[in-house]
LOMAR-429085 format. One line per field, with one value per residue (C-alpha): x, y, z; residue number from 0. Coordinates in steps of 0.5 Angstrom, whole numbers, plus 500, padded with zeros to 3 digits. Example, Ala and Ser with C-alpha at 12.3 -4.5 7.8 and 13.67 -1.06 7.14 Angstrom:
BEGIN
px <- [525 / 527] $
py <- [491 / 498] $
pz <- [516 / 514] $
n <- [0 / 1] $
***
This chain:
BEGIN
px <- [500 / 502 / 502 / 501 / 505 / 502 / 507 / 504 / 505 / 509 / 513 / 515 / 517 / 521 / 525 / 526 / 529 / 533 / 536 / 537 / 542 / 546 / 551 / 554 / 550 / 552 / 550 / 543 / 543 / 545 / 540 / 535 / 537 / 537 / 530 / 527 / 530 / 528 / 521 / 521 / 522 / 517 / 511 / 514 / 513 / 511 / 510 / 518 / 519 / 518 / 512 / 515 / 509 / 502 / 500 / 507 / 513 / 519 / 525 / 532 / 536 / 543 / 548 / 545 / 541 / 535 / 528 / 522 / 515 / 509 / 502 / 499 / 492 / 490 / 483 / 486 / 492 / 496 / 503 / 502 / 509 / 508 / 515 / 522 / 527 / 534 / 536 / 540 / 534 / 529 / 524 / 518 / 519 / 515 / 508 / 509 / 511] $
py <- [500 / 507 / 513 / 520 / 525 / 530 / 535 / 540 / 548 / 549 / 542 / 546 / 552 / 549 / 546 / 552 / 555 / 549 / 550 / 557 / 555 / 552 / 556 / 552 / 551 / 544 / 542 / 545 / 541 / 534 / 536 / 537 / 531 / 526 / 528 / 527 / 520 / 518 / 521 / 517 / 511 / 513 / 513 / 506 / 502 / 507 / 501 / 499 / 505 / 504 / 508 / 513 / 516 / 513 / 513 / 517 / 513 / 516 / 515 / 518 / 521 / 518 / 524 / 530 / 526 / 529 / 525 / 525 / 524 / 521 / 519 / 514 / 515 / 508 / 510 / 515 / 512 / 518 / 519 / 526 / 529 / 532 / 534 / 534 / 536 / 535 / 529 / 534 / 537 / 535 / 530 / 532 / 539 / 537 / 536 / 543 / 546] $
pz <- [500 / 499 / 503 / 502 / 506 / 509 / 513 / 518 / 517 / 523 / 522 / 515 / 519 / 524 / 518 / 514 / 521 / 521 / 514 / 516 / 522 / 516 / 514 / 508 / 502 / 501 / 508 / 507 / 500 / 504 / 510 / 505 / 501 / 508 / 510 / 504 / 504 / 510 / 508 / 503 / 507 / 512 / 506 / 503 / 510 / 516 / 521 / 521 / 525 / 532 / 536 / 541 / 544 / 544 / 536 / 534 / 530 / 530 / 525 / 525 / 520 / 520 / 519 / 521 / 527 / 527 / 530 / 525 / 529 / 524 / 525 / 520 / 518 / 516 / 513 / 508 / 507 / 510 / 514 / 518 / 519 / 526 / 528 / 527 / 532 / 533 / 537 / 542 / 543 / 549 / 545 / 550 / 546 / 539 / 541 / 544 / 538] $
n <- [0 / 1 / 2 / 3 / 4 / 5 / 6 / 7 / 8 / 9 / 10 / 11 / 12 / 13 / 14 / 15 / 16 / 17 / 18 / 19 / 20 / 21 / 22 / 23 / 24 / 25 / 26 / 27 / 28 / 29 / 30 / 31 / 32 / 33 / 34 / 35 / 36 / 37 / 38 / 39 / 40 / 41 / 42 / 43 / 44 / 45 / 46 / 47 / 48 / 49 / 50 / 51 / 52 / 53 / 54 / 55 / 56 / 57 / 58 / 59 / 60 / 61 / 62 / 63 / 64 / 65 / 66 / 67 / 68 / 69 / 70 / 71 / 72 / 73 / 74 / 75 / 76 / 77 / 78 / 79 / 80 / 81 / 82 / 83 / 84 / 85 / 86 / 87 / 88 / 89 / 90 / 91 / 92 / 93 / 94 / 95 / 96] $
***
Protein backbone atom coordinates (compact mmCIF):
# COMPACT_ATOMS: atom_id res chain seq x y z
CA UNK A 1 0.00 0.00 0.00
CA UNK A 2 1.27 3.45 -0.89
CA UNK A 3 0.70 6.29 1.55
CA UNK A 4 0.37 10.00 0.90
CA UNK A 5 2.65 12.31 2.84
CA UNK A 6 1.25 15.28 4.75
CA UNK A 7 3.66 17.72 6.43
CA UNK A 8 1.97 20.03 8.91
CA UNK A 9 2.64 23.75 8.28
CA UNK A 10 4.36 24.20 11.66
CA UNK A 11 6.72 21.33 10.81
CA UNK A 12 7.57 22.93 7.47
CA UNK A 13 8.41 26.18 9.31
CA UNK A 14 10.72 24.36 11.74
CA UNK A 15 12.46 22.61 8.86
CA UNK A 16 12.98 25.97 7.18
CA UNK A 17 14.55 27.28 10.41
CA UNK A 18 16.85 24.26 10.61
CA UNK A 19 17.97 24.89 7.04
CA UNK A 20 18.68 28.55 7.76
CA UNK A 21 20.97 27.48 10.61
CA UNK A 22 23.18 25.61 8.15
CA UNK A 23 25.73 28.05 6.80
CA UNK A 24 27.04 26.12 3.84
CA UNK A 25 24.89 25.52 0.79
CA UNK A 26 26.22 21.95 0.42
CA UNK A 27 25.22 21.16 4.00
CA UNK A 28 21.71 22.50 3.39
CA UNK A 29 21.37 20.38 0.25
CA UNK A 30 22.62 17.28 2.06
CA UNK A 31 20.16 17.84 4.91
CA UNK A 32 17.26 18.27 2.48
CA UNK A 33 18.27 15.11 0.63
CA UNK A 34 18.56 13.12 3.84
CA UNK A 35 15.18 14.21 5.17
CA UNK A 36 13.56 13.54 1.77
CA UNK A 37 15.08 10.04 1.72
CA UNK A 38 13.68 9.27 5.16
CA UNK A 39 10.27 10.67 4.12
CA UNK A 40 10.38 8.25 1.15
CA UNK A 41 11.12 5.33 3.45
CA UNK A 42 8.31 6.37 5.77
CA UNK A 43 5.66 6.44 3.02
CA UNK A 44 6.89 3.10 1.62
CA UNK A 45 6.64 1.20 4.90
CA UNK A 46 5.59 3.39 7.83
CA UNK A 47 5.03 0.53 10.26
CA UNK A 48 8.70 -0.46 10.13
CA UNK A 49 9.49 2.49 12.41
CA UNK A 50 8.95 2.14 16.17
CA UNK A 51 6.19 3.80 18.12
CA UNK A 52 7.61 6.62 20.22
CA UNK A 53 4.46 7.77 21.99
CA UNK A 54 0.82 6.63 21.74
CA UNK A 55 0.31 6.22 17.95
CA UNK A 56 3.22 8.43 16.97
CA UNK A 57 6.12 6.69 15.24
CA UNK A 58 9.70 7.93 15.04
CA UNK A 59 12.21 7.72 12.19
CA UNK A 60 15.81 8.89 12.52
CA UNK A 61 18.07 10.52 9.96
CA UNK A 62 21.52 8.92 9.99
CA UNK A 63 23.87 11.83 9.33
CA UNK A 64 22.22 14.96 10.71
CA UNK A 65 20.58 13.29 13.71
CA UNK A 66 17.01 14.49 13.33
CA UNK A 67 14.02 12.60 14.69
CA UNK A 68 10.94 12.63 12.47
CA UNK A 69 7.67 11.99 14.30
CA UNK A 70 4.64 10.86 12.32
CA UNK A 71 1.19 9.33 12.59
CA UNK A 72 -0.35 6.80 10.25
CA UNK A 73 -3.96 7.45 9.19
CA UNK A 74 -4.96 4.06 7.74
CA UNK A 75 -8.47 4.99 6.61
CA UNK A 76 -7.08 7.72 4.33
CA UNK A 77 -3.77 5.97 3.55
CA UNK A 78 -1.85 9.00 4.83
CA UNK A 79 1.26 9.57 6.86
CA UNK A 80 1.19 12.88 8.73
CA UNK A 81 4.53 14.35 9.81
CA UNK A 82 3.79 15.95 13.17
CA UNK A 83 7.30 16.91 14.24
CA UNK A 84 10.92 17.08 13.17
CA UNK A 85 13.40 17.73 15.93
CA UNK A 86 17.17 17.49 16.28
CA UNK A 87 18.01 14.59 18.58
CA UNK A 88 19.99 16.81 20.94
CA UNK A 89 16.77 18.59 21.84
CA UNK A 90 14.34 17.26 24.41
CA UNK A 91 11.92 14.90 22.58
CA UNK A 92 9.12 16.06 24.86
CA UNK A 93 9.25 19.42 23.03
CA UNK A 94 7.81 18.22 19.70
CA UNK A 95 4.18 17.97 20.84
CA UNK A 96 4.40 21.55 22.12
CA UNK A 97 5.70 22.97 18.85
